[in-house]
C-alpha positions as CSV (number, residue, x, y, z in Angstrom):
1,X,127.1,153.0,69.8
2,X,129.9,150.8,71.1
3,X,129.6,147.2,69.9
4,X,131.6,144.0,71.2
5,X,131.6,141.2,68.6
6,X,132.6,137.9,70.1
7,X,133.7,135.2,67.6
8,X,135.9,132.1,67.6
9,X,136.6,132.7,63.9
10,X,138.2,135.7,62.4
11,X,140.9,136.6,59.8
12,X,143.4,135.3,58.9
13,X,141.2,132.2,59.1
14,X,139.2,132.1,55.8
15,X,135.6,131.5,56.2
16,X,132.1,132.8,55.5
17,X,131.7,133.8,59.1
18,X,135.0,135.8,59.2
19,X,134.0,137.5,55.9
20,X,130.5,138.3,57.4
21,X,132.1,139.9,60.6
22,X,134.7,141.8,58.8
23,X,132.0,143.3,56.5
24,X,129.8,144.1,59.5
25,X,132.7,145.7,61.3
26,X,133.5,148.0,58.4
27,X,129.9,149.0,57.9
28,X,129.3,149.8,61.5
29,X,132.5,152.0,61.7
30,X,131.6,153.7,58.3
31,X,128.2,154.7,59.8
32,X,130.1,156.2,63.0
33,X,129.9,153.5,65.4
34,X,132.7,151.8,67.5
35,X,133.5,148.1,67.1
36,X,135.8,145.8,69.2
37,X,136.2,142.2,68.1
38,X,137.0,139.6,70.8
39,X,138.4,136.4,69.1
40,X,141.0,133.8,69.3
41,X,144.8,133.9,69.1
42,X,146.2,132.7,65.6
43,X,149.7,131.4,64.9
44,X,149.6,133.6,61.7
45,X,149.2,136.8,63.8
46,X,152.3,138.1,65.2
47,X,151.4,141.7,65.9
48,X,148.9,143.8,67.8
49,X,145.7,144.9,65.8
50,X,143.7,147.9,66.3
51,X,140.3,147.1,67.7
52,X,140.8,143.3,67.9
53,X,141.3,141.5,71.3
54,X,142.8,137.9,70.9
55,X,142.2,135.5,73.8
56,X,144.5,132.5,74.2
57,X,143.3,129.4,72.2
58,X,143.9,126.0,71.0
59,X,142.8,124.1,67.8
60,X,139.4,122.7,68.1
61,X,139.4,118.8,68.3
62,X,139.5,117.4,64.8
63,X,138.5,120.7,63.4
64,X,142.2,121.9,63.5
65,X,141.8,124.9,61.4
66,X,139.2,126.4,63.9
67,X,140.1,127.5,67.3
68,X,138.5,127.8,70.8
69,X,139.6,130.3,73.6
70,X,140.9,128.5,76.8
71,X,141.2,131.6,79.0
72,X,141.0,135.4,79.1
73,X,137.5,135.9,80.4
74,X,138.6,138.3,83.1
75,X,140.7,140.3,80.5
76,X,137.8,140.5,78.1
77,X,135.4,141.5,80.9
78,X,137.8,144.3,82.1
79,X,138.3,145.7,78.6
80,X,134.3,145.6,77.8
81,X,133.8,147.5,81.1
82,X,136.5,150.1,80.2
83,X,134.9,150.6,76.7
84,X,131.5,150.9,78.1
85,X,129.9,148.7,75.6
86,X,126.3,149.3,74.7
87,X,125.5,145.7,73.1
88,X,127.3,142.5,72.6
89,X,127.0,140.4,69.4
90,X,127.9,136.8,69.6
91,X,128.8,135.0,66.3
92,X,129.6,131.6,67.8
93,X,128.0,129.0,70.1
94,X,131.3,128.0,71.6
95,X,133.9,129.6,73.7
96,X,133.8,133.3,72.9
97,X,130.0,133.0,72.4
98,X,129.6,131.9,76.1
99,X,132.2,134.5,77.1
100,X,130.1,137.3,75.4
101,X,126.8,136.2,77.0
102,X,128.6,136.2,80.4
103,X,130.0,139.7,79.9
104,X,126.5,141.0,78.7
105,X,125.0,139.6,81.9
106,X,127.8,141.2,84.1
107,X,127.4,144.6,82.2
108,X,123.7,144.4,82.1
109,X,123.5,145.1,78.4
110,X,121.6,143.2,75.6
111,X,123.1,140.3,73.8
112,X,122.3,139.3,70.3
113,X,123.5,136.4,68.3
114,X,124.0,135.4,64.7
115,X,123.3,131.8,63.9
116,X,125.7,131.1,61.1
117,X,126.1,127.3,61.0
118,X,124.0,124.4,60.1
119,X,125.7,122.2,62.6
120,X,124.0,118.9,61.8
121,X,126.2,118.9,58.7
122,X,129.3,119.1,60.8
123,X,128.9,116.3,63.2
124,X,131.3,114.0,61.4
125,X,134.2,116.3,62.8
126,X,133.5,114.9,66.4
127,X,134.1,111.3,66.8
128,X,133.4,110.7,63.1
129,X,129.7,111.5,63.8
130,X,129.3,108.7,66.4
131,X,129.2,110.9,69.5
132,X,126.9,113.8,68.8
133,X,123.5,113.4,67.1
134,X,121.1,115.9,65.6
135,X,119.0,115.9,68.7
136,X,122.0,117.1,70.7
137,X,122.4,120.0,68.2
138,X,118.7,120.9,68.6
139,X,119.1,121.0,72.5
140,X,122.3,123.0,72.6
141,X,121.1,125.4,70.0
142,X,117.7,125.9,71.8
143,X,119.5,126.6,75.1
144,X,122.0,129.1,73.7
145,X,119.7,131.0,71.4
146,X,117.0,131.2,74.0
147,X,119.4,133.1,76.3
148,X,120.0,135.8,73.7
149,X,117.9,138.9,73.5
150,X,117.5,138.4,69.8
151,X,118.8,136.3,66.9
152,X,119.9,137.2,63.4
153,X,119.4,134.4,60.8
154,X,121.4,135.1,57.7
155,X,118.7,133.1,55.6
156,X,115.2,131.9,55.7
157,X,116.7,128.4,55.9
158,X,118.6,129.2,59.1
159,X,115.5,130.9,60.6
160,X,113.3,127.9,60.0
161,X,115.8,125.6,61.5
162,X,115.8,127.8,64.7
163,X,112.0,127.5,64.8
164,X,112.3,123.7,64.3
165,X,114.7,123.8,67.3
166,X,111.9,125.5,69.4
167,X,113.8,128.7,69.7
168,X,111.5,131.6,71.1
169,X,113.9,134.4,71.1
170,X,113.2,137.1,68.5
171,X,114.5,136.2,65.1
172,X,115.1,138.5,62.2
173,X,116.4,137.4,58.8
174,X,119.4,139.6,57.6
175,X,121.4,138.3,54.8
176,X,125.0,139.0,55.0
177,X,125.9,141.7,52.6
178,X,129.2,141.9,50.5
179,X,131.4,145.0,49.6
180,X,130.4,144.8,45.9
181,X,133.1,147.0,44.6
182,X,135.6,144.2,45.4
183,X,134.0,142.1,42.8
184,X,132.5,144.5,40.2
185,X,135.9,145.8,39.1
186,X,137.9,144.0,36.7
187,X,140.6,141.7,38.3
188,X,144.4,142.6,37.5
189,X,145.2,139.0,37.3
190,X,144.6,136.7,34.2
191,X,144.1,133.4,35.9
192,X,143.5,131.6,32.6
193,X,146.8,132.8,31.3
194,X,148.6,131.9,34.5
195,X,147.3,128.2,34.4
196,X,147.6,128.0,30.6
197,X,143.8,127.5,29.9
198,X,142.8,128.5,26.4
199,X,139.7,130.8,25.9
200,X,137.8,128.1,24.3
201,X,138.2,125.7,27.3
202,X,135.0,126.0,29.6
203,X,136.2,126.7,33.1
204,X,134.2,125.5,36.0
205,X,135.0,126.7,39.6
206,X,134.6,125.6,43.2
207,X,136.0,128.0,45.7
208,X,135.7,127.4,49.4
209,X,136.8,125.1,52.3
210,X,137.8,121.5,50.9
211,X,135.8,119.6,53.4
212,X,133.2,116.9,53.4
213,X,130.2,119.1,54.1
214,X,130.9,121.0,50.8
215,X,130.1,117.8,48.8
216,X,133.0,118.5,46.3
217,X,133.2,114.8,45.4
218,X,129.8,115.1,43.8
219,X,131.2,117.9,41.5
220,X,134.1,115.6,40.5
221,X,131.9,112.6,39.9
222,X,129.8,114.7,37.6
223,X,132.8,115.6,35.3
224,X,132.9,112.4,33.2
225,X,129.3,113.1,32.0
226,X,130.3,116.7,31.4
227,X,133.4,116.0,29.5
228,X,131.5,113.5,27.2
229,X,129.7,116.6,25.8
230,X,132.3,119.2,26.6
231,X,135.7,117.5,26.3
232,X,137.6,120.7,26.8
233,X,135.9,121.7,30.1
234,X,138.2,122.1,33.2
235,X,137.2,122.2,36.8
236,X,139.3,124.3,39.3
237,X,139.1,123.6,43.0
238,X,140.3,126.6,45.0
239,X,140.7,126.3,48.7
240,X,142.3,124.0,51.3
241,X,141.0,121.6,54.0
242,X,140.8,118.2,55.5
243,X,139.4,116.4,52.4
244,X,141.9,117.6,49.9
245,X,144.0,114.4,49.7
246,X,141.0,112.3,49.7
247,X,139.7,114.2,46.7
248,X,142.9,114.4,45.0
249,X,142.9,110.4,45.1
250,X,139.4,110.4,43.7
251,X,140.4,112.6,40.7
252,X,143.3,110.2,39.9
253,X,141.2,107.1,40.3
254,X,138.6,108.5,37.9
255,X,141.6,109.4,35.4
256,X,140.6,113.0,35.6
257,X,143.9,114.7,36.4
258,X,143.9,116.5,33.0
259,X,140.6,118.0,33.7
260,X,140.5,118.8,37.4
261,X,143.0,121.1,39.1
262,X,143.5,121.9,42.7
263,X,144.9,125.4,43.4
264,X,145.1,125.4,47.2
265,X,144.1,128.3,49.4
266,X,144.3,131.8,48.0
267,X,144.2,135.2,49.7
268,X,140.7,136.7,50.1
269,X,141.9,139.8,48.1
270,X,142.7,137.5,45.2
271,X,139.4,135.4,44.8
272,X,137.8,138.0,42.6
273,X,140.3,137.1,39.8
274,X,139.3,133.3,39.9
275,X,135.5,134.2,39.9
276,X,136.1,136.4,36.7
277,X,138.1,133.7,35.1
278,X,135.5,131.1,35.3
279,X,132.4,130.4,33.1
280,X,130.4,128.9,36.0
281,X,130.6,128.6,39.9
282,X,129.6,125.2,41.2
283,X,128.4,124.2,44.5
284,X,126.8,120.9,45.6
285,X,126.7,121.7,49.3
286,X,123.6,121.4,51.3
287,X,125.2,122.9,54.5
288,X,125.3,126.6,53.7
289,X,123.1,128.8,55.8
290,X,123.7,131.5,53.2
291,X,126.7,131.0,51.0
292,X,128.7,134.1,50.4
293,X,130.6,132.6,47.6
294,X,127.4,132.5,45.6
295,X,127.0,136.3,45.9
296,X,130.7,137.0,45.3
297,X,130.4,135.0,42.0
298,X,127.4,136.7,40.7
299,X,128.8,140.0,41.7
300,X,132.0,139.1,39.6
301,X,129.8,138.4,36.5
302,X,129.9,134.5,36.8
303,X,126.6,132.5,37.0
304,X,126.3,130.0,39.7
305,X,125.0,126.3,39.8
306,X,123.9,125.4,43.3
307,X,121.7,122.9,45.3
308,X,118.1,124.0,45.4
309,X,116.6,125.8,48.3
310,X,114.6,129.0,48.8
311,X,117.7,131.1,49.0
312,X,119.5,129.9,45.9
313,X,116.3,130.2,44.0
314,X,116.2,133.9,44.9
315,X,119.7,134.3,43.8
316,X,119.5,132.6,40.4
317,X,116.5,134.8,39.6
318,X,114.7,132.4,37.3
319,X,118.0,131.5,35.4
320,X,119.4,135.0,34.9
321,X,122.2,134.3,37.3
322,X,122.5,130.5,37.3
323,X,120.5,127.4,37.8
324,X,119.6,125.0,40.7
325,X,119.5,121.2,40.9
326,X,117.8,119.0,43.3
327,X,119.4,115.5,42.8
328,X,123.1,114.6,42.4
329,X,122.4,112.8,39.2
330,X,120.9,116.0,37.7
331,X,124.0,118.0,38.2
332,X,126.0,117.2,35.0
333,X,123.1,117.9,32.8
334,X,122.5,121.3,34.5
335,X,126.2,122.1,34.0
336,X,126.0,121.3,30.3
337,X,122.8,123.3,29.8
338,X,124.3,126.4,31.4
339,X,127.5,126.0,29.5
340,X,125.4,126.2,26.2
341,X,123.5,129.2,27.6
342,X,126.7,131.0,28.1
343,X,127.7,130.3,24.6
344,X,124.9,132.4,23.3
345,X,125.8,135.2,25.7
346,X,122.1,135.7,26.8
347,X,122.4,139.1,28.2
348,X,119.6,141.7,28.1
349,X,118.2,144.9,29.7
350,X,115.9,142.7,31.9
351,X,118.8,140.8,33.4
352,X,120.7,144.0,34.1
353,X,117.6,145.3,36.0
354,X,117.4,142.2,38.0
355,X,121.2,142.3,38.8
356,X,120.9,145.8,40.1
357,X,118.0,145.0,42.2
358,X,119.6,141.9,43.6
359,X,122.8,143.8,44.4
360,X,120.8,146.5,46.4
361,X,119.5,143.7,48.4
362,X,122.8,142.1,49.1
363,X,124.9,145.3,49.5
364,X,127.1,145.7,52.6
365,X,125.4,149.0,53.2
366,X,122.0,147.6,53.5
367,X,123.4,144.7,55.7
368,X,124.9,147.3,58.1
369,X,121.6,149.4,58.2
370,X,119.6,146.4,59.0
371,X,121.8,145.2,61.8
372,X,122.1,148.8,63.4
373,X,118.2,148.9,63.3
374,X,118.1,145.6,65.1
375,X,120.7,146.7,67.7
376,X,118.6,149.9,68.5
377,X,115.4,147.7,68.8
378,X,117.0,145.3,71.1
379,X,118.7,148.1,73.3
380,X,115.3,149.9,73.7
381,X,113.5,146.5,74.6
382,X,116.2,145.7,77.0
383,X,115.8,149.1,78.7
384,X,111.9,148.6,78.9
385,X,112.3,145.2,80.4
386,X,114.8,146.5,83.1
387,X,112.1,149.3,83.9
388,X,109.5,146.6,84.3
389,X,111.7,144.7,86.6
390,X,112.3,147.8,88.7
391,X,108.6,148.6,88.9
392,X,107.5,145.0,89.8
393,X,110.3,145.1,92.6
394,X,108.9,148.5,94.0
395,X,105.4,147.0,94.2
């Protein structure tokens, strides 16, 4: 099978979408399929990449670390024809997503789409939230998704949102898997030693984009209460983004500079070392359609604390791999309770069985297999629809 993946976001940009696509590409190729990624140019990429077609692009409005293609449609169509693609898989609703749909129509092949992003949580990037409203997101998502042959939702939350938007295309829930070996192996770096943290200092970790939708300010504001019970606790914020300076100021204003540290962006190959150094991974975000960092942390042996939803409840496995909270004011107490549980090293056979079962559900292998099954189904259904059209015309 020859697959064309169309995305506005890909490495070296760091995001859950980029990670998901890279994992999918690896799994499809491992199982003998051919993959071409059509994406945007990036200033950091100065060389040709095998299997990756980059179209001229510009930064996207106030979302400057993301890009949109501004031309290259005819080149992409020419390459897609030459490669005789069997199916197109779009991963964005913007420039490359529209390009992928157009090319699928021209080549008369099915187009499926993965709905990664809960856009209602990102409206503040356009006119500070004063231009686009949630209803605009609903309309745009409905139009885009209903023109796809099928939709992949990475979580039940994303699938439910699409149903709320009146999307009628076939929807399947396929959680993005991760390459577990990257996180199960012991890291070669000792982050605690590098940062001069002692073994008796509880280390809390946030790793991701430093932006408003991640609600990092809630983590910071919970620290005074945490420190009242655990004065040696440290919070490490790993990542970069538009809210970094604002959050650094918040840390200073709360007199927390000796307890909260900003590391900046790190290479994806190095994140494992940060997960393994931490005692707990924290997230207060409500914008995640899935949250790959949660899975990566659990695979690295570090429990998570995340905002409650159906997906995080499944991940935490009744407390085996972390805890959830519902209200912001509950966060500090949940952190303190989880730190106390860690001190008792509550590890048992049942937990290991649950861990093994969870990893099977979230493996990159299973992810790839489910996507391939969906591709095959969509290709067959598309062929059947074409036959029906031909028969109806003959009558």
